N, C-alpha and C positions, 0 to 999 in steps of 0.2 A: 504493498499500500504506500503511496507516494502522497506528497503535500499536497497534492492538489484533489485528492482522492474524497468524492464527498462521503460524510459517514451519518449517521442515524444521530441525531440527539442525545438520545440516551445511551451512554457506553455500555450499559450490562446488553443493551439489545443488541447493539453494532458487534460484543463480542460472541452476541448467540446468535445469529442471522444466517447460520448454515444451518447450526440444529433446527431453529425454526423454520427454514426450507425443507428441511425433511421432513419434518410435524404437519406441516401443508400437504407436501405429497403424499404422505400416507392417507389424510383425509380424502383428497379428491381421489387417491386411486381406489377409496370405497365404495365413493357414490358414481362413480363413473363403471366400475368394472360388475357392481349390481344390473349397471341397465343392458349387461348381456348373456348375464351370468344362467338367466333363466332362461333360454336357450334352449341347452343342452334336456332341462327337467321336463321340455314339450310334451315329451310320450309318455312320460310320467305320469307328467300328471293328467292326461288327458284317461292314462287308466285309474290313479286312484283316485281323482275328483270323478271321473264321466263327464269331463268336460268336451263341448262343446268346439268345433272348429272355429267359432264366432269369438268363444269360450274363454280359448287357448289365447288370439288373437290378442283381447281386453288387459286381459293377463301381462303379455311382453308389454303391451301399448300403453297401459294405465302410466306406469311409472315413470315413461319416457315424457307421456303429453303432459301431466301434471310440474313432472322437474323443468320443461321445456318453457310451459306457458307461465310459470312464475317466475323465473331465473331474473328479467331484468327488472321485477315488483322488490327481490328480493334482497338484489345488490344495492338499491337504494334502501331498503331498509337497515343495511348496514352502513350503511354511506351517514347516516342519519341518528343512529338508535347507538350505531358499536359494530363494527367488523365484528370482535372477537364474541363478543355476549351474541350474536343472531350468528355466527357459526357452530357456538356450543350449545345452543337452543336446535339447529339443526342437526347438528349429533347424537343429541338426547332424542330426538323425534324417528331419528333413523335407527336408531338402538331399538329403542320401544316395540318401534314397527315390525320391524326385522322380527321379534322373542313372537309375535303377536302374528306374522304370518307364517312363520314356523308353523305354528300347530290349527290353521287353519281347516275348515274340514268338507269346503265350498267353493266351487268355482266363486261366485258372487263375491263369497268375503275377504277373498285370496286380490279379484278384481280391485275392491275398496283399501285393502291395506295395503299394495301396491302405491296405489295413488297419495295414500298418506305417508309412504317412504318417500314418492319425489319429493313431497314438499319438505321433508330434512333435509333432502338431498339441493334442492333449490337455494333453504336457507346458507348450504355449507360451500358448493361451488363460487359463486360471486364473491365470497368472504376471504377464501383463501388468496385470490386472485389479489384483491383491493390490500390484503395485508402484507402481501409481500413487496407492490407496490411499494407500499409506503415504508417499509422495512430495510429494502435496499434503494438506497439513493444515491448511490454512484450510478451513472447509466452505464456501466459497462456492464457491473457486478448484478444490476437490475434484468439486463438483456441475459446475462445467462441463467438467474433464477426462473425467467420469465419460462426461456427455454426448456430448464430441465421441467416446471410444474406442467409444460404442453409436452416435454416427451414422456412422463408419468403418466400424463391424463390419456396416450394414446397408447401405451404400452397396456393399459386400462384394457383397453378394448381388446387385445387379443389375449387377455389374458382372465378375463372371465369363462370362454366357454373350456378352456382349459380346465382351470379351476373346477366350475360345475361339474365336468366330467369325474374328476377325482373324486370330487364327493361325492357325485350317488353312485360309483361305482364301489363305495368304503360303507355308505352311509346311507339313509333315507331321505325322499327329499325336501323334505323341511330345513336338510343343512344346510342345504345354499343359501336359506336366510341366518340361521340361528348362527352361523361361522362369523358374520358382524358384529355379532355380540360382545364377546370379548374383543376384538378391534376395537370397536369404538369405546370399548372401556379404557383400554391404553391411551389412545386418543382423546379424549376428555382431560384425561391427569397431566397427559402432556403439554394441551393447549391451557389446559389454566396454571400451569408452572413454569412456560416458556416463554407464551406468545401474549405480546401486547396488545393491547385496548390503543383504536385506534377510529375517528371519526370524518367525517368529511364536515368540516368546519360554514363551508359553503353549498351544502347536499341543497336542493331543489324540492318542492311540495310534492309529494307520490301524486302520481296520474292516476287516481284510482278509476276512474272512467276508462283512460284509452288500456290499462289493464284488465279491467274487466272483460275493455274487448277482445282484446289479443285472445286472453282464455275462450272468449265463445267461439271468435273464427277457428281458432287448433281445434277443439274441440269436436266444432261440426266437420273438420274440416279431415280428423279421424276416424270420426263415427262413421262417413258416409263412404270415406277406402274402406273399412272394416266391413260394414253391413250392408253397403252396396251387391256383393258377388252374391249374397244370400238373399236378401231380399226382392233384388231385380235391378237393373240401370235405370229402369223404368218406373219406377215405385215411386209414389211421392215423396217416400222420403231422401229417397235418394236424388230427385232432380229438385227440391227444396236444401237439402245438403250443396 
């Protein structure tokens, strides 16, 4: 580090910055990997829950739908009320709903709980990036940290099906959700100890109407894509969608 390097005003945070990156990478890895870990469990879910093709699609997509729909709004919550606390609330919810998902016994329950897991993921994902940007003040180090964060997110996409396959080979289908719980517990502890709180002092007021419209648009689009083949593309629901 040379004398021209920009550092965080808190010496403790500056010293711990690479540990903080590791903790945040673990957090984002968890929420991204869960988007695809369920895919390899589809045949098992069809058998165990007697799920229809449409039901299986909703089990897979409900998480991604809620996650994507709430992403911008949850990022705004972190900027306004504190990124660390929003991230930790998201991790807690993600862990609780993961445990719940492992013991659901109907397709409808699992669809709902997967959607609730998406809420937790949406609170975590943007907060991790915002905290990184705040912790790494030097432009070169910031670029490196974001590169690591992005690489971990990309690796999680590939790691999801592999992890799911291993768990299904050795345990029951609920293990693809239950594995999240101890990881969440460790992540919450590390976040509490090492990750600093930060806010955006110039955060804008939340655009509630825009947020609701985006959720409605994505929901209708996904509903039409999933239900269209079953109800018929010329049905009233498909045409309206």
